[in-house]
GUMAR-945034 format. One record per atom (N, C-alpha, C): residue number from 0; residue in three letters; atom name; x, y, z. Coordinates in Angstrom, 2 decimals. Atoms other than C-alpha are relative to their C-alpha. Layout:
BEGIN
{i:NUM&aa:ala&at:CA&px:X&py:Y&pz:Z}
...
end
This chain:
BEGIN
{i:0&aa:met&at:N&px:-1.11&py:0.39&pz:-1.29}
{i:0&aa:met&at:CA&px:-88.50&py:95.18&pz:14.85}
{i:0&aa:met&at:C&px:-0.35&py:-1.03&pz:0.96}
{i:1&aa:val&at:N&px:0.48&py:2.18&pz:-0.49}
{i:1&aa:val&at:CA&px:-88.14&py:91.68&pz:16.41}
{i:1&aa:val&at:C&px:1.14&py:0.39&pz:1.14}
{i:2&aa:val&at:N&px:-0.37&py:0.23&pz:-0.82}
{i:2&aa:val&at:CA&px:-86.57&py:91.27&pz:19.83}
{i:2&aa:val&at:C&px:0.42&py:-1.14&pz:0.75}
{i:3&aa:leu&at:N&px:0.01&py:1.03&pz:-0.94}
{i:3&aa:leu&at:CA&px:-85.10&py:88.20&pz:20.57}
{i:3&aa:leu&at:C&px:0.39&py:-0.18&pz:1.47}
{i:4&aa:ser&at:N&px:-0.19&py:0.26&pz:-1.55}
{i:4&aa:ser&at:CA&px:-84.13&py:86.70&pz:24.17}
{i:4&aa:ser&at:C&px:0.89&py:-0.89&pz:-0.04}
{i:5&aa:ile&at:N&px:-0.72&py:1.37&pz:0.72}
{i:5&aa:ile&at:CA&px:-81.05&py:84.57&pz:23.65}
{i:5&aa:ile&at:C&px:0.22&py:-0.51&pz:1.81}
{i:6&aa:lys&at:N&px:-0.63&py:0.38&pz:-0.94}
{i:6&aa:lys&at:CA&px:-80.53&py:82.71&pz:27.16}
{i:6&aa:lys&at:C&px:0.53&py:-1.33&pz:0.06}
{i:7&aa:asn&at:N&px:-0.57&py:1.84&pz:0.13}
{i:7&aa:asn&at:CA&px:-78.07&py:79.70&pz:28.14}
{i:7&aa:asn&at:C&px:-0.63&py:0.02&pz:1.59}
{i:8&aa:ser&at:N&px:0.63&py:0.75&pz:-1.26}
{i:8&aa:ser&at:CA&px:-78.93&py:77.50&pz:31.12}
{i:8&aa:ser&at:C&px:0.67&py:0.47&pz:1.47}
{i:9&aa:asp&at:N&px:-0.75&py:-0.84&pz:-0.39}
{i:9&aa:asp&at:CA&px:-76.62&py:79.57&pz:32.86}
{i:9&aa:asp&at:C&px:-0.41&py:1.22&pz:0.91}
{i:10&aa:gly&at:N&px:0.40&py:-1.17&pz:-0.17}
{i:10&aa:gly&at:CA&px:-78.55&py:82.01&pz:33.32}
{i:10&aa:gly&at:C&px:0.30&py:0.88&pz:-0.45}
{i:11&aa:asp&at:N&px:-1.08&py:-0.76&pz:0.98}
{i:11&aa:asp&at:CA&px:-76.03&py:84.24&pz:30.98}
{i:11&aa:asp&at:C&px:-0.96&py:0.30&pz:-1.34}
{i:12&aa:gly&at:N&px:0.50&py:0.26&pz:1.05}
{i:12&aa:gly&at:CA&px:-77.98&py:85.60&pz:28.48}
{i:12&aa:gly&at:C&px:-0.23&py:1.59&pz:-1.04}
{i:13&aa:phe&at:N&px:-0.20&py:-1.44&pz:0.44}
{i:13&aa:phe&at:CA&px:-78.41&py:88.89&pz:25.75}
{i:13&aa:phe&at:C&px:-1.50&py:0.01&pz:-0.69}
{i:14&aa:leu&at:N&px:0.34&py:-0.42&pz:0.91}
{i:14&aa:leu&at:CA&px:-81.00&py:90.72&pz:23.84}
{i:14&aa:leu&at:C&px:0.19&py:0.01&pz:-1.16}
{i:15&aa:phe&at:N&px:-0.57&py:-0.48&pz:1.42}
{i:15&aa:phe&at:CA&px:-80.45&py:91.02&pz:19.99}
{i:15&aa:phe&at:C&px:-1.25&py:0.49&pz:-0.51}
{i:16&aa:glu&at:N&px:1.01&py:-0.58&pz:0.89}
{i:16&aa:glu&at:CA&px:-82.78&py:92.87&pz:18.08}
{i:16&aa:glu&at:C&px:0.19&py:0.16&pz:-1.60}
{i:17&aa:thr&at:N&px:0.48&py:0.56&pz:1.19}
{i:17&aa:thr&at:CA&px:-83.86&py:92.07&pz:14.52}
{i:17&aa:thr&at:C&px:-1.11&py:0.70&pz:-0.52}
{i:18&aa:thr&at:N&px:1.15&py:-0.49&pz:0.97}
{i:18&aa:thr&at:CA&px:-86.12&py:92.92&pz:11.51}
{i:18&aa:thr&at:C&px:-0.66&py:-1.64&pz:-0.26}
{i:19&aa:thr&at:N&px:0.18&py:1.22&pz:0.56}
{i:19&aa:thr&at:CA&px:-88.22&py:90.12&pz:10.18}
{i:19&aa:thr&at:C&px:0.50&py:-0.12&pz:-1.73}
{i:20&aa:asn&at:N&px:-0.65&py:-0.09&pz:1.37}
{i:20&aa:asn&at:CA&px:-86.95&py:91.04&pz:6.68}
{i:20&aa:asn&at:C&px:1.49&py:-0.46&pz:0.32}
{i:21&aa:thr&at:N&px:-0.75&py:0.61&pz:-0.69}
{i:21&aa:thr&at:CA&px:-83.88&py:89.60&pz:8.62}
{i:21&aa:thr&at:C&px:0.08&py:-1.56&pz:-0.66}
{i:22&aa:arg&at:N&px:-0.16&py:1.83&pz:0.41}
{i:22&aa:arg&at:CA&px:-82.66&py:85.75&pz:6.63}
{i:22&aa:arg&at:C&px:-0.06&py:-0.10&pz:1.21}
{i:23&aa:asn&at:N&px:-0.48&py:1.11&pz:-1.31}
{i:23&aa:asn&at:CA&px:-82.48&py:83.49&pz:9.34}
{i:23&aa:asn&at:C&px:1.45&py:-0.70&pz:-0.18}
{i:24&aa:asp&at:N&px:-2.01&py:-0.16&pz:-0.01}
{i:24&aa:asp&at:CA&px:-78.55&py:82.61&pz:7.75}
{i:24&aa:asp&at:C&px:0.59&py:1.38&pz:0.88}
{i:25&aa:asp&at:N&px:-0.92&py:-1.34&pz:-0.60}
{i:25&aa:asp&at:CA&px:-78.10&py:86.34&pz:8.45}
{i:25&aa:asp&at:C&px:-0.08&py:-0.09&pz:1.47}
{i:26&aa:leu&at:N&px:0.35&py:-0.54&pz:-1.46}
{i:26&aa:leu&at:CA&px:-79.38&py:86.57&pz:11.78}
{i:26&aa:leu&at:C&px:0.68&py:-1.48&pz:0.83}
{i:27&aa:ile&at:N&px:-0.65&py:1.45&pz:-0.91}
{i:27&aa:ile&at:CA&px:-78.03&py:82.73&pz:13.10}
{i:27&aa:ile&at:C&px:1.71&py:1.10&pz:0.12}
{i:28&aa:lys&at:N&px:-1.36&py:-0.10&pz:-0.11}
{i:28&aa:lys&at:CA&px:-74.57&py:84.11&pz:11.90}
{i:28&aa:lys&at:C&px:0.46&py:1.49&pz:0.83}
{i:29&aa:ser&at:N&px:0.42&py:-0.92&pz:-0.61}
{i:29&aa:ser&at:CA&px:-75.16&py:87.43&pz:13.61}
{i:29&aa:ser&at:C&px:0.10&py:-0.40&pz:1.28}
{i:30&aa:leu&at:N&px:0.62&py:0.28&pz:-1.49}
{i:30&aa:leu&at:CA&px:-76.65&py:85.70&pz:17.09}
{i:30&aa:leu&at:C&px:1.95&py:-1.06&pz:-0.08}
{i:31&aa:val&at:N&px:-0.45&py:1.04&pz:0.30}
{i:31&aa:val&at:CA&px:-73.18&py:83.28&pz:16.45}
{i:31&aa:val&at:C&px:1.56&py:0.85&pz:0.43}
{i:32&aa:glu&at:N&px:-0.61&py:-0.92&pz:-0.27}
{i:32&aa:glu&at:CA&px:-71.00&py:85.98&pz:16.29}
{i:32&aa:glu&at:C&px:0.18&py:0.60&pz:1.37}
{i:33&aa:ile&at:N&px:-0.65&py:-0.62&pz:-1.37}
{i:33&aa:ile&at:CA&px:-71.71&py:88.04&pz:18.85}
{i:33&aa:ile&at:C&px:-0.28&py:-1.33&pz:1.48}
{i:34&aa:his&at:N&px:-0.55&py:1.38&pz:-1.03}
{i:34&aa:his&at:CA&px:-71.69&py:84.68&pz:21.49}
{i:34&aa:his&at:C&px:0.98&py:0.09&pz:0.27}
{i:35&aa:asn&at:N&px:-0.76&py:0.60&pz:0.46}
{i:35&aa:asn&at:CA&px:-68.64&py:83.73&pz:20.19}
{i:35&aa:asn&at:C&px:0.89&py:0.81&pz:0.75}
{i:36&aa:glu&at:N&px:-1.20&py:-0.97&pz:-0.44}
{i:36&aa:glu&at:CA&px:-66.87&py:87.60&pz:21.57}
{i:36&aa:glu&at:C&px:-0.84&py:0.17&pz:1.02}
{i:37&aa:arg&at:N&px:0.97&py:-0.08&pz:-1.13}
{i:37&aa:arg&at:CA&px:-69.67&py:87.47&pz:24.62}
{i:37&aa:arg&at:C&px:1.08&py:-0.77&pz:0.99}
{i:38&aa:leu&at:N&px:-0.92&py:0.72&pz:-0.56}
{i:38&aa:leu&at:CA&px:-67.25&py:84.34&pz:25.60}
{i:38&aa:leu&at:C&px:1.13&py:-0.12&pz:0.00}
{i:39&aa:arg&at:N&px:-2.10&py:-0.24&pz:0.07}
{i:39&aa:arg&at:CA&px:-63.78&py:85.99&pz:24.54}
{i:39&aa:arg&at:C&px:-0.03&py:0.74&pz:1.30}
{i:40&aa:ala&at:N&px:0.13&py:-1.40&pz:-0.93}
{i:40&aa:ala&at:CA&px:-65.16&py:88.83&pz:26.49}
{i:40&aa:ala&at:C&px:0.52&py:-0.99&pz:1.91}
{i:41&aa:lys&at:N&px:0.00&py:0.97&pz:-1.75}
{i:41&aa:lys&at:CA&px:-65.90&py:86.04&pz:30.03}
{i:41&aa:lys&at:C&px:1.92&py:0.32&pz:0.12}
{i:42&aa:val&at:N&px:-1.25&py:0.07&pz:-0.41}
{i:42&aa:val&at:CA&px:-62.40&py:85.26&pz:29.28}
{i:42&aa:val&at:C&px:0.77&py:0.15&pz:0.76}
{i:43&aa:ile&at:N&px:-0.40&py:-1.23&pz:-0.90}
{i:43&aa:ile&at:CA&px:-60.88&py:87.89&pz:29.82}
{i:43&aa:ile&at:C&px:-0.15&py:0.24&pz:1.08}
{i:44&aa:val&at:N&px:0.63&py:-0.52&pz:-1.09}
{i:44&aa:val&at:CA&px:-62.49&py:89.15&pz:32.17}
{i:44&aa:val&at:C&px:0.38&py:-1.04&pz:1.06}
{i:45&aa:asp&at:N&px:-0.58&py:1.21&pz:-0.84}
{i:45&aa:asp&at:CA&px:-61.89&py:85.69&pz:34.14}
{i:45&aa:asp&at:C&px:1.33&py:0.03&pz:0.19}
{i:46&aa:ser&at:N&px:-1.75&py:0.50&pz:-0.27}
{i:46&aa:ser&at:CA&px:-58.14&py:85.69&pz:33.83}
{i:46&aa:ser&at:C&px:0.39&py:1.59&pz:0.89}
{i:47&aa:val&at:N&px:-1.28&py:-1.51&pz:-0.34}
{i:47&aa:val&at:CA&px:-57.59&py:89.71&pz:34.57}
{i:47&aa:val&at:C&px:-0.49&py:-0.23&pz:2.08}
{i:48&aa:arg&at:N&px:0.52&py:0.24&pz:-0.96}
{i:48&aa:arg&at:CA&px:-59.93&py:88.50&pz:37.70}
{i:48&aa:arg&at:C&px:0.63&py:-0.72&pz:0.92}
{i:49&aa:gly&at:N&px:-1.06&py:0.76&pz:-0.55}
{i:49&aa:gly&at:CA&px:-57.36&py:86.07&pz:38.39}
{i:49&aa:gly&at:C&px:0.91&py:0.28&pz:0.75}
{i:50&aa:leu&at:N&px:-1.24&py:-0.65&pz:0.01}
{i:50&aa:leu&at:CA&px:-54.63&py:87.79&pz:37.89}
{i:50&aa:leu&at:C&px:-0.11&py:0.69&pz:1.16}
{i:51&aa:ala&at:N&px:-0.21&py:-0.83&pz:-1.37}
{i:51&aa:ala&at:CA&px:-55.79&py:90.12&pz:40.70}
{i:51&aa:ala&at:C&px:0.04&py:-0.35&pz:1.05}
{i:52&aa:leu&at:N&px:0.29&py:0.29&pz:-1.48}
{i:52&aa:leu&at:CA&px:-56.74&py:87.97&pz:43.17}
{i:52&aa:leu&at:C&px:1.89&py:-0.58&pz:-0.14}
{i:53&aa:tyr&at:N&px:-0.81&py:0.49&pz:-0.44}
{i:53&aa:tyr&at:CA&px:-53.52&py:86.17&pz:42.96}
{i:53&aa:tyr&at:C&px:1.52&py:0.66&pz:-0.43}
{i:54&aa:val&at:N&px:-1.13&py:-0.51&pz:0.43}
{i:54&aa:val&at:CA&px:-50.85&py:88.34&pz:41.63}
{i:54&aa:val&at:C&px:1.25&py:-0.69&pz:-0.45}
{i:55&aa:pro&at:N&px:-1.20&py:0.59&pz:0.71}
{i:55&aa:pro&at:CA&px:-47.89&py:87.91&pz:39.37}
{i:55&aa:pro&at:C&px:0.94&py:-0.65&pz:1.25}
{i:56&aa:met&at:N&px:-0.75&py:0.74&pz:-0.77}
{i:56&aa:met&at:CA&px:-45.48&py:85.05&pz:40.99}
{i:56&aa:met&at:C&px:1.25&py:0.36&pz:0.09}
{i:57&aa:lys&at:N&px:-1.65&py:-0.38&pz:0.25}
{i:57&aa:lys&at:CA&px:-42.31&py:86.68&pz:40.70}
{i:57&aa:lys&at:C&px:0.16&py:1.72&pz:0.79}
{i:58&aa:glu&at:N&px:-0.04&py:-1.78&pz:-0.16}
{i:58&aa:glu&at:CA&px:-40.97&py:90.54&pz:41.82}
{i:58&aa:glu&at:C&px:0.29&py:0.18&pz:-1.35}
{i:59&aa:pro&at:N&px:-1.00&py:-1.04&pz:0.91}
{i:59&aa:pro&at:CA&px:-40.36&py:93.00&pz:39.06}
{i:59&aa:pro&at:C&px:0.97&py:-0.81&pz:-0.91}
{i:60&aa:asn&at:N&px:-1.42&py:0.35&pz:0.66}
{i:60&aa:asn&at:CA&px:-36.69&py:92.02&pz:38.69}
{i:60&aa:asn&at:C&px:0.16&py:-1.11&pz:0.15}
{i:61&aa:gln&at:N&px:-0.32&py:1.42&pz:0.51}
{i:61&aa:gln&at:CA&px:-36.76&py:88.80&pz:38.34}
{i:61&aa:gln&at:C&px:-1.01&py:-0.83&pz:-0.86}
{i:62&aa:val&at:N&px:0.91&py:0.27&pz:1.22}
{i:62&aa:val&at:CA&px:-39.16&py:88.64&pz:35.78}
{i:62&aa:val&at:C&px:1.05&py:0.21&pz:-1.09}
{i:63&aa:gly&at:N&px:-0.56&py:0.51&pz:1.19}
{i:63&aa:gly&at:CA&px:-37.62&py:86.92&pz:32.95}
{i:63&aa:gly&at:C&px:0.13&py:-1.54&pz:-0.51}
{i:64&aa:ile&at:N&px:-0.55&py:1.27&pz:0.52}
{i:64&aa:ile&at:CA&px:-36.59&py:83.78&pz:31.02}
{i:64&aa:ile&at:C&px:1.30&py:-0.72&pz:1.39}
{i:65&aa:asp&at:N&px:-0.50&py:0.88&pz:-0.97}
{i:65&aa:asp&at:CA&px:-35.59&py:81.15&pz:33.70}
{i:65&aa:asp&at:C&px:0.69&py:-1.13&pz:-0.53}
{i:66&aa:glu&at:N&px:-0.95&py:0.63&pz:0.36}
{i:66&aa:glu&at:CA&px:-32.76&py:79.06&pz:33.03}
{i:66&aa:glu&at:C&px:-0.34&py:-1.48&pz:0.51}
{i:67&aa:val&at:N&px:0.59&py:1.13&pz:-0.11}
{i:67&aa:val&at:CA&px:-33.62&py:75.17&pz:32.70}
{i:67&aa:val&at:C&px:1.44&py:-0.63&pz:-0.23}
{i:68&aa:ser&at:N&px:-1.17&py:0.57&pz:0.09}
{i:68&aa:ser&at:CA&px:-30.96&py:72.73&pz:33.20}
{i:68&aa:ser&at:C&px:-1.01&py:-1.44&pz:0.15}
{i:69&aa:tyr&at:N&px:0.59&py:0.78&pz:0.06}
{i:69&aa:tyr&at:CA&px:-31.97&py:69.14&pz:32.19}
{i:69&aa:tyr&at:C&px:1.33&py:-1.38&pz:0.18}
{i:70&aa:his&at:N&px:-0.89&py:0.95&pz:-0.41}
{i:70&aa:his&at:CA&px:-30.73&py:65.94&pz:33.27}
{i:70&aa:his&at:C&px:-0.54&py:-1.04&pz:-0.71}
{i:71&aa:tyr&at:N&px:0.15&py:1.53&pz:1.15}
{i:71&aa:tyr&at:CA&px:-30.76&py:62.71&pz:31.18}
{i:71&aa:tyr&at:C&px:0.77&py:-0.88&pz:0.64}
{i:72&aa:his&at:N&px:-0.07&py:1.18&pz:-0.28}
{i:72&aa:his&at:CA&px:-30.64&py:59.25&pz:32.65}
{i:72&aa:his&at:C&px:0.63&py:-0.85&pz:-1.27}
end
């Protein structure tokens, strides 16, 4: 068993457990997949926090498609 410590410059990181028999190509593919999923999760968490902080802009009874008028000069 081998444990890899993956760290970013901002202090974020994770541990990854693998074996010495794992091919480098497979290892890199797995690490990239996990890293990308962590980034996606971070975007979702940040979005939910922003929504909780700033709440929706409209009252629930006013939600919907707004009518847009175009003025051509």
